[in-house]
Backbone bond lengths (Angstrom), bond angles and torsions (degrees), N, CA, C in turn:
res aa  C-N    CA-C-N  psi(-1)  N-CA   C-N-CA  omega(-1)  CA-C   N-CA-C  phi
1 M - - - 1.433 - - 1.531 108.39 -
2 E 1.304 115.41 132.24 1.457 121.39 -176.49 1.525 110.23 -84.74
3 R 1.314 114.70 138.74 1.463 120.88 178.86 1.527 109.59 -73.69
4 A 1.341 115.13 139.72 1.462 119.93 179.80 1.527 109.55 -64.88
5 S 1.314 115.26 152.18 1.464 119.95 179.36 1.521 110.18 -66.58
6 L 1.310 115.82 161.12 1.457 121.06 178.14 1.529 110.48 -55.60
7 F 1.316 116.60 -43.28 1.461 120.23 179.49 1.527 110.86 -59.55
8 E 1.314 117.33 -45.16 1.465 121.32 -178.20 1.533 110.85 -65.10
9 R 1.320 116.87 -39.08 1.463 119.65 178.91 1.525 111.23 -68.16
10 L 1.333 117.33 -40.99 1.462 121.06 177.04 1.520 110.88 -64.24
11 K 1.322 116.06 -44.31 1.467 121.24 179.66 1.527 110.55 -60.78
12 S 1.327 115.90 -44.80 1.462 120.49 -179.81 1.527 110.32 -63.52
13 G 1.327 116.93 -42.65 1.460 120.70 179.30 1.522 111.80 -62.98
14 L 1.329 116.56 -42.69 1.461 120.20 178.56 1.528 111.57 -65.99
15 E 1.328 116.45 -39.25 1.468 119.52 178.06 1.529 110.67 -63.61
16 E 1.333 116.75 -39.57 1.462 120.64 177.39 1.527 110.77 -65.13
17 A 1.335 117.34 -40.57 1.470 121.51 178.90 1.524 110.75 -63.70
18 I 1.318 116.68 -41.95 1.469 120.88 178.47 1.525 110.06 -64.03
19 A 1.338 116.78 -44.34 1.468 120.69 179.34 1.526 110.59 -61.67
20 Y 1.323 117.37 -38.51 1.468 120.81 177.69 1.523 110.24 -64.37
21 E 1.321 116.63 -47.03 1.472 120.95 -179.39 1.528 111.23 -59.97
22 R 1.310 117.02 -34.62 1.466 121.26 179.42 1.529 111.93 -78.64
23 G 1.331 116.84 -7.39 1.460 120.39 -178.94 1.509 112.79 81.67
24 E 1.326 117.32 16.75 1.462 121.42 -177.04 1.532 112.05 -83.44
25 V 1.324 116.97 -21.61 1.464 121.17 178.35 1.528 108.59 -137.77
26 A 1.311 115.58 154.73 1.466 121.07 176.61 1.519 108.73 -111.91
27 L 1.296 115.66 147.97 1.458 120.38 177.95 1.519 109.90 -85.01
28 K 1.324 115.76 145.81 1.456 120.11 174.46 1.527 107.48 -78.39
29 T 1.312 116.21 133.91 1.459 120.55 177.84 1.516 109.86 -127.23
30 T 1.292 114.78 152.85 1.455 121.85 177.06 1.519 107.59 -125.31
31 E 1.306 116.20 130.19 1.456 119.94 178.31 1.515 108.85 -106.38
32 I 1.315 115.18 133.65 1.453 120.18 176.96 1.519 108.09 -122.10
33 S 1.289 114.96 153.24 1.455 120.55 179.53 1.529 108.40 -95.24
34 L 1.309 115.71 112.72 1.454 120.50 178.54 1.519 110.07 -93.58
35 P 1.329 117.25 148.18 1.456 118.81 176.46 1.522 110.51 -63.58
36 V 1.303 115.41 147.07 1.455 119.34 175.94 1.522 108.66 -68.14
37 P 1.326 118.32 154.05 1.467 119.90 178.09 1.530 110.65 -57.69
38 P 1.325 116.80 151.98 1.461 118.82 -179.95 1.528 110.92 -65.69
39 K 1.310 114.89 152.95 1.464 118.72 178.57 1.524 109.31 -69.29
40 L 1.307 116.17 157.30 1.458 121.56 176.96 1.524 107.94 -90.03
41 Y 1.312 116.16 122.08 1.459 121.34 -179.10 1.519 110.10 -92.04
42 T 1.318 115.95 138.51 1.458 120.14 174.76 1.528 108.61 -80.58
43 S 1.308 115.44 165.23 1.462 119.86 178.44 1.532 110.36 -59.71
44 K 1.323 115.65 -38.73 1.468 120.57 179.68 1.532 111.02 -64.63
45 E 1.336 117.15 -42.20 1.472 121.06 -179.54 1.529 111.10 -64.99
46 I 1.312 116.63 -39.16 1.469 119.94 179.90 1.526 109.74 -64.66
47 K 1.317 115.70 -45.97 1.465 119.73 179.82 1.528 110.84 -63.36
48 Q 1.336 117.59 -43.58 1.470 121.40 179.25 1.520 111.27 -60.46
49 L 1.334 116.59 -44.03 1.464 120.37 179.93 1.519 110.37 -62.01
50 R 1.323 116.71 -46.09 1.468 120.90 179.49 1.520 110.49 -60.46
51 E 1.321 116.73 -44.63 1.465 120.48 -179.14 1.526 111.99 -68.61
52 Q 1.330 117.79 -36.02 1.471 121.04 176.50 1.520 110.88 -61.09
53 M 1.324 115.28 -33.96 1.465 120.23 179.82 1.529 111.31 -83.62
54 N 1.338 115.42 -2.83 1.459 121.79 -179.83 1.536 111.39 58.65
55 L 1.330 115.62 44.36 1.458 121.44 -179.78 1.523 110.54 -111.93
56 S 1.311 115.30 144.14 1.459 119.43 172.31 1.529 108.22 -74.55
57 Q 1.324 115.82 166.09 1.468 118.86 177.41 1.527 110.60 -61.30
58 S 1.314 117.30 -39.25 1.470 119.35 -178.27 1.531 111.78 -68.13
59 T 1.328 117.03 -38.28 1.477 119.45 178.24 1.521 110.56 -68.80
60 F 1.323 116.76 -42.18 1.462 121.35 177.40 1.534 109.72 -61.13
61 A 1.321 116.11 -40.70 1.468 120.93 178.32 1.526 111.02 -62.25
62 R 1.324 116.95 -44.64 1.480 119.89 178.82 1.529 111.03 -63.16
63 L 1.327 116.50 -37.90 1.465 120.96 178.07 1.524 111.03 -60.25
64 L 1.336 116.29 -38.30 1.467 121.77 -178.00 1.522 113.43 -92.69
65 M 1.332 116.97 -1.33 1.470 122.09 -179.45 1.530 111.47 61.71
66 V 1.337 116.01 41.66 1.460 122.30 175.11 1.525 107.31 -129.06
67 S 1.308 116.78 172.12 1.462 120.08 179.35 1.524 110.94 -81.35
68 T 1.319 114.92 158.73 1.462 120.32 175.98 1.527 109.86 -60.98
69 K 1.325 116.95 -38.85 1.472 121.29 178.13 1.528 110.80 -59.17
70 T 1.319 116.78 -36.54 1.465 120.84 178.68 1.522 110.56 -63.86
71 V 1.329 116.93 -46.94 1.473 120.59 178.49 1.524 109.60 -61.64
72 Q 1.324 116.97 -42.08 1.462 120.58 178.35 1.527 110.64 -59.45
73 S 1.330 116.79 -43.73 1.472 119.73 -178.77 1.524 111.33 -68.72
74 W 1.331 117.90 -32.22 1.470 120.11 174.80 1.520 110.14 -64.38
75 E 1.330 115.37 -47.30 1.461 120.21 -175.85 1.530 112.02 -69.01
76 Q 1.306 116.89 -25.22 1.462 120.55 177.63 1.532 111.37 -88.08
77 G 1.299 117.70 -6.47 1.455 121.85 179.89 1.525 113.42 78.57
78 V 1.331 116.99 12.97 1.458 121.08 179.23 1.522 110.80 -75.40
79 R 1.314 115.55 -38.70 1.470 122.20 178.75 1.514 109.08 -131.44
80 S 1.332 115.17 165.31 1.463 121.58 176.00 1.515 108.77 -121.42
81 P 1.336 117.08 147.04 1.465 119.91 178.40 1.523 111.76 -62.32
82 M 1.331 116.08 146.48 1.452 122.24 175.29 1.538 108.40 -80.33
83 H 1.322 116.53 172.56 1.467 121.61 -174.04 1.525 114.24 -54.07
84 S 1.327 118.31 -45.83 1.468 119.33 -177.75 1.525 110.96 -64.93
85 S 1.324 116.93 -40.03 1.469 119.98 177.76 1.524 110.56 -68.16
86 L 1.327 116.49 -39.18 1.469 119.59 177.07 1.522 111.11 -59.19
87 R 1.334 116.07 -41.88 1.466 119.68 -179.64 1.531 110.17 -65.17
88 L 1.334 117.02 -42.09 1.467 119.62 178.74 1.528 110.86 -64.00
89 I 1.324 116.89 -42.11 1.465 120.49 177.77 1.528 109.69 -61.78
90 Q 1.317 116.51 -39.20 1.464 121.35 177.99 1.529 110.40 -60.82
91 F 1.331 117.47 -42.59 1.464 120.95 178.93 1.527 111.70 -69.16
92 I 1.328 116.31 -33.96 1.464 119.27 176.82 1.523 109.33 -65.82
93 E 1.316 116.21 -42.48 1.465 121.05 -179.92 1.528 111.36 -68.38
94 N 1.330 117.55 -36.60 1.464 122.27 -176.34 1.531 109.53 -136.84
95 P 1.332 118.03 80.88 1.470 121.05 -176.66 1.531 114.25 -60.32
96 D 1.327 117.70 -26.79 1.469 120.80 -178.80 1.523 112.32 -70.24
97 L 1.317 116.87 -16.16 1.456 121.23 -178.07 1.524 111.63 -60.03
98 L 1.308 116.72 -40.34 1.464 120.87 -178.60 1.523 110.97 -62.47
99 S 1.321 117.77 -44.18 1.468 119.62 179.61 1.524 111.40 -69.10
100 E 1.327 117.53 -30.62 1.469 120.69 176.25 1.517 110.17 -63.94
101 W 1.329 116.87 -43.54 1.460 121.17 -179.85 1.523 111.23 -67.74
102 A 1.321 116.99 -35.09 1.461 120.40 -178.78 1.528 111.28 -65.83
103 K 1.315 117.73 -26.19 1.468 121.76 -179.30 1.529 112.62 -76.02
104 R 1.328 116.79 -16.15 1.477 120.17 -177.13 1.488 111.88 -71.32
């Protein structure tokens, strides 16, 4: 089967767009369930979690791929973890969460 010319493909695409705008056709959509954003941890919660795991600040920092100074600033309330770090902390706090999401 021969592929349609560029002109024919463009024309067909434009005709479909016009038909959609007129309400003559509906687009197919797919809905997926995304995980909710990670919770925001307080400086106290971060320190408690680290201490519960019996980890030093430097070891906890290496686990999260951040600097020790970063962990110190989180625990002092000077800075807050960014989204990727929050998600990792969430998985450290609740390791079963990852397998729950994988089942979806």
